[in-house]
C-alpha positions as semicolon CSV with decimal commas, in nm:
position;residue;x (nm);y (nm);z (nm)
1;M;1,139;-3,110;-0,319
2;V;1,210;-2,803;-0,565
3;L;1,009;-2,467;-0,497
4;K;0,858;-2,394;-0,841
5;F;0,740;-2,053;-0,995
6;L;0,423;-2,034;-1,163
7;Y;0,284;-1,769;-1,390
8;I;-0,084;-1,849;-1,384
9;T;-0,324;-1,774;-1,665
10;E;-0,606;-1,991;-1,569
11;D;-0,882;-1,846;-1,418
12;P;-1,040;-2,058;-1,195
13;F;-0,727;-2,199;-1,120
14;I;-0,759;-2,586;-0,970
15;N;-0,434;-2,686;-0,798
16;K;-0,439;-3,054;-0,938
17;S;-0,080;-3,084;-0,807
18;E;0,030;-3,305;-0,487
19;E;0,183;-2,977;-0,374
20;F;0,126;-2,642;-0,216
21;V;0,052;-2,298;-0,406
22;R;0,117;-1,983;-0,257
23;I;-0,075;-1,680;-0,471
24;L;0,245;-1,380;-0,396
25;A;0,080;-1,110;-0,660
26;I;-0,250;-1,096;-0,889
27;L;-0,352;-0,881;-1,146
28;F;-0,717;-0,837;-1,312
29;F;-0,777;-0,673;-1,665
30;P;-0,844;-0,369;-1,747
31;L;-0,547;-0,189;-1,625
32;P;-0,644;0,139;-1,505
33;G;-0,499;0,473;-1,705
34;A;-0,243;0,696;-1,491
35;G;-0,384;0,848;-1,173
36;T;-0,650;0,565;-1,127
37;G;-0,654;0,261;-0,899
38;Y;-0,868;-0,056;-0,926
39;S;-0,887;-0,360;-0,716
40;A;-0,819;-0,707;-0,801
41;N;-0,963;-0,988;-0,578
42;G;-0,944;-1,390;-0,581
43;Q;-1,134;-1,625;-0,337
44;L;-1,049;-1,968;-0,245
45;T;-1,245;-2,275;-0,252
46;D;-1,240;-2,596;-0,111
47;P;-1,295;-2,909;-0,270
48;S;-1,658;-2,934;-0,163
49;G;-1,722;-2,575;-0,327
50;N;-1,751;-2,346;-0,003
51;T;-1,529;-2,025;-0,057
52;V;-1,314;-1,988;0,259
53;A;-1,099;-1,701;0,176
54;F;-1,047;-1,371;0,012
55;F;-0,683;-1,227;-0,149
56;S;-0,748;-0,850;-0,229
57;I;-0,513;-0,601;-0,367
58;M;-0,501;-0,260;-0,475
59;N;-0,315;-0,105;-0,738
60;M;-0,284;0,257;-0,850
61;L;-0,081;0,392;-1,125
62;L;0,065;0,737;-1,052
63;N;0,158;0,989;-1,296
64;T;0,455;1,177;-1,271
65;E;0,534;1,434;-1,552
66;A;0,555;1,208;-1,878
67;T;0,567;0,868;-1,711
68;A;0,301;0,676;-1,527
69;Y;0,449;0,457;-1,234
70;P;0,256;0,122;-1,097
71;Y;0,227;0,100;-0,729
72;T;0,066;-0,183;-0,541
73;F;-0,050;-0,220;-0,194
74;T;-0,242;-0,425;0,003
75;D;-0,493;-0,337;0,323
76;S;-0,259;-0,256;0,570
77;F;-0,508;-0,235;0,837
78;H;-0,559;-0,631;0,813
79;G;-0,217;-0,682;0,735
80;P;-0,007;-0,906;0,481
81;Q;-0,253;-1,153;0,276
82;I;-0,106;-1,516;0,245
83;I;-0,340;-1,786;-0,014
84;I;-0,197;-2,060;-0,001
85;I;-0,385;-2,294;-0,207
86;P;-0,379;-2,702;-0,127
87;P;-0,410;-2,978;-0,345
88;G;-0,785;-3,031;-0,471
89;W;-0,852;-2,634;-0,360
90;S;-0,891;-2,382;-0,644
91;F;-0,858;-2,010;-0,657
92;S;-1,058;-1,803;-0,892
93;G;-1,173;-1,442;-0,981
94;F;-0,806;-1,268;-1,025
95;G;-0,756;-1,254;-1,387
96;R;-0,356;-1,362;-1,381
97;A;-0,144;-1,488;-1,066
98;I;0,197;-1,504;-0,999
99;A;0,301;-1,792;-0,741
100;V;0,517;-2,027;-0,605
101;Q;0,459;-2,410;-0,555
102;G;0,640;-2,659;-0,334
103;S;0,566;-2,840;0,040
104;L;0,379;-2,647;0,281
105;E;0,704;-2,540;0,457
106;E;0,877;-2,442;0,132
107;V;0,576;-2,193;0,013
108;L;0,545;-2,080;0,389
109;R;0,944;-1,963;0,369
110;V;0,854;-1,739;0,078
111;H;0,865;-1,387;0,169
């Protein structure tokens, strides 16, 4: 199989393919102003409707002189978060997402 790039705008997203989807980044609207931050969250749900995992990312716009720079970080206490959506499962509550799709082995190799 070939690894595919996905820009997901459908929330909730249901993995209707036979491949696995790995979430790399999420964005929730509205965006904060310079010097402020917010948390974007998503939840992984099995086909029976049970929530089995959460994905959380903190975002902040840093203000330097005339420009605001985006800065993104995850909760370092819990380490990097990996969300893989198996076929038939869904991901919701995130707004927009960037992901890759392919076999389980392919999506696990992405750094």
